[in-house]
C-alpha positions as CSV (number, residue, x, y, z in Angstrom):
1,X,8.5,-1.6,14.2
2,X,8.8,-2.5,10.5
3,X,6.0,-1.4,8.1
4,X,5.4,-0.6,4.5
5,X,4.0,2.9,4.0
6,X,1.3,3.5,1.4
7,X,1.5,6.5,-0.8
8,X,-2.0,8.0,-0.7
9,X,-2.6,11.4,-2.2
10,X,-5.4,13.9,-1.6
11,X,-7.6,12.0,-4.0
12,X,-7.8,9.1,-1.5
13,X,-8.0,11.1,1.7
14,X,-11.8,10.6,2.1
15,X,-11.6,6.9,1.5
16,X,-8.8,6.4,4.0
17,X,-10.7,8.5,6.6
18,X,-13.6,6.0,6.4
19,X,-11.4,3.0,7.1
20,X,-11.4,1.2,10.5
21,X,-8.2,1.1,12.4
22,X,-7.2,-2.3,10.9
23,X,-8.2,-3.9,7.6
24,X,-7.2,-6.2,4.8
25,X,-5.5,-4.6,1.8
26,X,-5.2,-6.1,-1.7
27,X,-2.1,-5.3,-3.6
28,X,-2.8,-5.2,-7.4
29,X,-0.2,-4.6,-10.1
30,X,-1.2,-1.8,-12.4
31,X,0.9,-2.0,-15.6
32,X,-1.3,0.4,-17.4
33,X,-0.4,3.2,-15.0
34,X,1.1,6.0,-17.1
35,X,3.4,7.3,-14.4
36,X,4.9,4.1,-13.2
37,X,4.6,0.9,-15.3
38,X,5.5,-1.1,-12.3
39,X,2.9,0.5,-10.0
40,X,1.2,-1.6,-7.4
41,X,-2.2,-0.2,-6.3
42,X,-3.5,-0.7,-2.7
43,X,-7.2,-1.5,-2.5
44,X,-9.5,-1.9,0.5
45,X,-12.9,-3.5,-0.2
46,X,-12.3,-2.9,-3.9
47,X,-11.6,0.8,-3.6
48,X,-8.2,2.2,-4.4
49,X,-6.7,4.0,-1.4
50,X,-3.1,4.5,-2.7
51,X,0.0,2.9,-4.0
52,X,3.1,1.1,-2.8
53,X,6.1,3.5,-2.9
54,X,8.0,3.2,-6.3
55,X,11.1,1.8,-4.6
56,X,9.1,-1.1,-3.2
57,X,6.7,-1.6,-6.1
58,X,9.5,-1.9,-8.7
59,X,11.0,-4.8,-6.7
60,X,7.7,-6.4,-6.1
61,X,5.8,-5.9,-9.3
62,X,4.9,-9.1,-11.2
63,X,3.7,-8.9,-14.7
64,X,1.4,-11.8,-14.2
65,X,-1.0,-9.5,-12.4
66,X,-1.3,-11.7,-9.3
67,X,-3.0,-9.9,-6.4
68,X,-2.1,-10.6,-2.8
69,X,-3.6,-9.7,0.5
70,X,-1.9,-8.2,3.6
71,X,-3.0,-6.6,6.8
72,X,-3.1,-2.8,6.9
73,X,-3.8,-0.2,9.5
74,X,-4.3,3.5,9.7
75,X,-1.1,5.3,10.6
76,X,-1.0,7.2,13.9
77,X,-1.7,11.0,13.7
78,X,1.9,11.8,14.4
79,X,3.0,9.8,11.3
80,X,0.5,11.6,9.2
81,X,1.7,15.0,10.4
82,X,5.4,14.1,10.0
83,X,5.3,12.1,6.7
84,X,1.9,12.4,5.2
85,X,1.6,8.6,5.3
86,X,-1.9,7.6,6.2
87,X,-1.8,3.8,5.8
88,X,0.8,1.2,7.0
89,X,1.0,-2.4,5.8
90,X,2.3,-5.1,8.1
91,X,5.1,-6.9,6.1
92,X,4.8,-10.0,8.2
93,X,1.3,-10.5,6.8
94,X,2.6,-10.2,3.2
95,X,4.2,-12.7,0.8
96,X,7.9,-13.2,1.6
97,X,9.1,-11.4,-1.6
98,X,7.4,-8.2,-0.4
99,X,8.3,-8.5,3.3
100,X,12.0,-9.1,2.4
101,X,12.2,-5.7,0.7
102,X,11.4,-3.8,3.9
103,X,14.0,-3.1,6.6
């Protein structure tokens, strides 16, 4: 199954733990991010829960700050243990320019 992993550090663990199994994510460009000027934040109900991985965000980032919505879900426990990824985004629910970057 294809999916887009969300990078969510310890700072977001509590927010992610409160999420239902499936939800809508908002992808928001974050050009002011001091670590990645092409960062794309992942928000759920207005709360930041992580970021798109840099290899995807740099392809997807648009300077016009347009936000988009996609379907997300919590990753299975095995994925969290193996990779640390806690959220997965369904690329078929995203705009084509994002979904095309995921294989």
